[in-house]
C-alpha positions, 0 to 999 in steps of 0.5 A: 253588155245589153242595149235598148233597140234604137228606132228613128223616132228620135231624129228630127229632121228641119222643113225646108222651109225653115231652113230657107228662113233661117238662111234669110234671117240669120246674117241680120240677127244680133249675135248671141251675146251674153250676159252673165253667162246667158243669152242676152234678153234682148237677142233671145227675143229676136230670135223668138221672133223668127219662130213665130213667124213660121208654123213649122217652126213652132211644129218642130218646137212642139216636137222636141219638147215632146221628145226631151221633157216627157217623164216617161220617155227617153228625155233626148232628141237628135236635130238633123241640121246637115242641110243648114250647114251645107247651105249656109256653112259652118260660121252662119251655121252656128248661129242658126243652131243658136237661134233653133236651140234658144227656142228650147231655153236659154243658151248657157255659156257654163264654162268662162274661159270657152266660147258659147259654143265650146269645141270638142276636138280629139286629143290623144295626149289626154286620158281617153275617158274624157270628152276631148279623149278618144276612147270610151266615155262613160254615162255622165251628166255634164258639170254634176258637181253644181247645185244646178246643173245645166239643164240641156246639154247639146252636141253638134256633130261638125265632124263624124270620126272618119274611122266610123266610130264613137257611137254617141249613148244616151240612157234614161236616169230615173227609170234605171233608178226605179230598178234599184233595190231600196237599200241601194237607193238609200246609199245613192241619196247620202251626200258623200260623192265627190267629182272633179273640180269646180272653177271659172263656171258661171250660171250653174251655181255653186260648187255642190260636195260632196253630193247625193246621186238621188237629191229626192227632189221633183224631176223637173227640179232636180237632177240624178247626179250621176257619173260613172266617170267618179267610179275610179276613184271610189273605194271598191269596198265601200257599199256606196260604189257597189250601189253607183256601180249597180246604177250603172249596170242598169243605165248600161242595160238600157242605153240606146246607142247611135252615130252622129253625122255631119249637121246631127245635133244631140240635145239631152234633157239631163233631168231625165238622161245621161250620155256618153260616148264609145271609143273612137275608132282604131288608128287615130294616131294616123289620121291628121287632127284637122280631119279627127272628130269634132263637136261644138257642145252648148248648154242651156238653161230651162229652168228658173233661179232657185232650188239649192 
């Protein structure tokens, strides 16, 4: 397996002045209440007023947008919020992280049964490739089988793997698609693919099954609906399976890998980038559950209603 050499350019630190301002303001800001799964408009306006107070906040947003939205870039960023969580604790720190993300898009709770920030712990009793499993989590976009998957997926590291493994993986989608043959792209454009169930979801449209991997829409409005998680259920002799595997190979060849530390917030633009995770370190059964890897996940909506 090959990978692209990682560079520190995707990591974004918070200026001390911004950490101080968020700490002072977060207690008085309204709770992140929702309306139909999205952050309520008046709450979003209150959060945005904080951004307007500080030039450093506006520079931070500009830097994040450069990393996330450049169609020729990699489509992800890692915000370093460790100092924020250290200074203000997990509860106020989570709220401050919500404020920061609201400057990039509208926070979205896609899964009805979970809070806005969905906890992703480490469960040794479930299938290892799942998000809360301990094994390799293949490259994918989240909520792939919806007509409107979230535009951004965000994962905040609350507790790294104490075994020092579980590297995060990201890879640029459309760059990989360009490396495929015309025949492979034609196969991926056919609506014959399926993955997972669809229920108790809000703000992501309706179920899309079967779906095409390539929807032939513009990059800012469409998705390369890729998930390697569907491969185990596909017929190995089907040419569509071969096309999916070809795309997976290109994504793996171009992937970046990095460890998330405490307070690292990885934000992925799902129009441009897939994400995944390498397996956690050996001996997870010897680690108490309350000390195993824990992430919090949130989604963001940046596009308006429309399309499919």
